[in-house]
C-alpha positions in Angstrom: 67.1 41.8 72.3 64.3 44.4 72.3 65.2 47.9 73.6 63.0 50.9 74.5 62.0 53.8 76.8 59.1 53.7 79.3 57.2 56.2 81.3 54.2 56.2 83.7 51.6 58.9 82.6 49.1 59.4 85.3 47.3 62.8 85.0 46.4 64.8 88.2 44.4 67.9 88.8 47.1 70.1 87.7 49.4 68.2 85.3 48.6 66.5 82.0 51.4 63.8 82.0 49.8 62.1 79.0 50.5 65.1 76.9 54.1 65.3 78.2 54.6 61.7 77.3 53.2 62.5 73.9 55.8 65.3 73.5 58.5 63.0 74.6 57.5 60.3 72.3 57.7 62.8 69.4 61.0 64.1 70.6 62.6 60.5 70.9 61.3 59.9 67.2 63.1 63.1 66.0 66.4 62.8 67.8 67.2 59.1 68.5 68.6 56.9 65.6 68.7 53.5 67.1 66.1 53.2 70.1 63.4 55.6 69.7 60.2 53.8 70.9 58.4 54.9 74.0 56.1 52.7 76.1 53.6 54.7 78.1 51.9 53.1 81.2 48.6 54.5 82.4 45.8 54.2 84.9 42.2 53.7 84.1 41.5 57.5 84.1 44.4 58.5 82.0 43.7 55.6 79.7 40.2 57.2 78.8 42.0 60.2 77.4 44.1 58.3 74.9 43.2 59.3 71.3 44.5 58.1 67.8 47.3 60.7 67.9 48.7 59.0 71.1 48.4 55.6 69.5 50.4 56.7 66.5 53.5 57.6 68.5 53.5 55.3 71.6 55.2 52.0 70.8 53.0 50.4 73.5 50.2 51.5 75.7 50.2 49.4 79.0 47.7 49.3 81.9 49.3 49.9 85.3 48.9 46.4 86.8 47.2 45.3 90.0 45.8 48.2 92.0 46.8 51.8 91.4 49.1 52.6 94.3 49.0 56.3 93.4 45.3 56.8 93.1 45.0 58.9 96.1 48.3 60.8 95.5 49.1 64.1 93.9 52.6 63.1 93.2 52.1 59.9 91.2 55.4 57.9 92.1 53.9 55.0 93.9 53.7 52.7 90.9 57.4 53.0 89.9 58.2 49.7 91.4 56.1 48.1 88.6 58.3 49.1 85.8 59.9 45.7 85.7 56.7 44.0 85.3 55.2 46.5 82.8 58.0 46.8 80.3 57.7 44.9 77.0 61.4 45.2 76.4 64.5 43.1 77.3 66.4 46.2 78.0 64.6 49.4 79.2 65.3 52.9 80.2 62.9 54.5 82.6 62.3 58.2 81.8 60.1 61.0 83.3 57.4 62.4 81.1 58.9 66.0 81.1 62.2 65.1 79.7 63.7 66.4 76.4 66.5 64.8 74.4 68.4 67.5 72.5 70.8 65.1 71.1 71.0 61.6 69.9 72.2 59.2 72.8 71.9 56.0 70.9 75.5 55.0 71.6 74.6 54.9 75.4 72.7 51.7 74.8 75.9 49.8 73.9 77.5 51.1 77.1 74.5 50.4 79.3 74.1 46.8 78.0 77.3 45.9 79.7 75.6 45.9 83.0 72.2 44.7 84.3 71.4 47.9 86.0 72.6 51.5 85.5 71.4 54.3 87.8 71.9 58.0 86.8 73.9 60.4 89.2 75.3 63.8 88.9 72.0 65.3 87.4 71.8 68.8 86.3 68.9 71.0 86.4 67.7 72.9 83.2 69.8 75.7 84.5 73.0 73.6 84.3 73.2 73.5 88.1 74.1 70.3 89.9 70.8 68.9 91.3 72.6 67.7 94.5 73.5 71.2 95.3 69.8 71.9 96.1 69.1 70.5 99.6 65.4 70.3 98.9 66.0 67.7 96.3 67.8 65.3 98.4 67.8 66.3 102.0 67.3 62.8 103.5 69.7 61.2 100.9 72.5 63.4 102.4 71.4 62.9 106.1 71.6 59.1 105.6 74.7 59.0 103.4 72.8 57.5 100.6 74.1 57.7 97.1 72.6 60.5 94.9 70.7 58.2 92.4 67.8 59.3 90.3 65.0 57.1 88.6 64.4 59.6 85.8 67.0 57.9 83.5 67.3 54.4 85.0 68.5 51.5 82.7 67.8 47.7 83.4 67.9 44.4 81.7 65.5 41.7 82.4 67.4 39.4 84.7 67.4 37.7 88.2 69.4 40.5 89.7 67.0 43.1 88.4 64.0 41.2 89.5 65.4 41.1 92.9 66.1 44.8 92.8 62.6 45.7 91.8 61.3 43.4 94.6 63.2 45.5 97.1 61.9 48.7 95.4 58.4 47.4 96.0 59.1 46.8 99.6 60.4 50.2 100.1 57.7 52.0 98.1 54.9 49.9 100.0 56.6 50.9 103.4 58.1 54.2 102.4 57.4 56.0 105.7 59.4 53.4 107.7 62.2 53.8 105.4 62.1 57.5 105.2 62.1 58.0 108.9 64.7 55.3 109.7 
């Protein structure tokens, strides 16, 4: 089974997510011993910025399919539901471009492969503080008694269950205001 990490890199006016993804790819190659490949998914504008240095470190460069759901947004999260359709791997971990791996976590893959989906909880900030202690991060999660789940380290296998999960994520992303306020 193929395994790998994946990110979406869509630059905006203030942040160069492609360069963050490049740094992450280099970091994975330096720290990971088993799975160290990073696939980057890009929109048309970010794709124009890809150079030979990027092509050397990214395992795959994939165009974000269909329309760019985040084209008018500053915070580029609207295409996250497409990860299932973009991944070239049988087993995938979704990352954010600004992550760093100080240690090898290769053994996690054996643990994660026991399930079809793993979601990260109990995340700590770079200061070592529990992220859920900051209301601005998860205000509506707490108000609605939702689990404190993050998409910035999210494992999935290609399966019927995961396909259904991403269809639900698409529905929520396409109708986020209704879900947010209800």
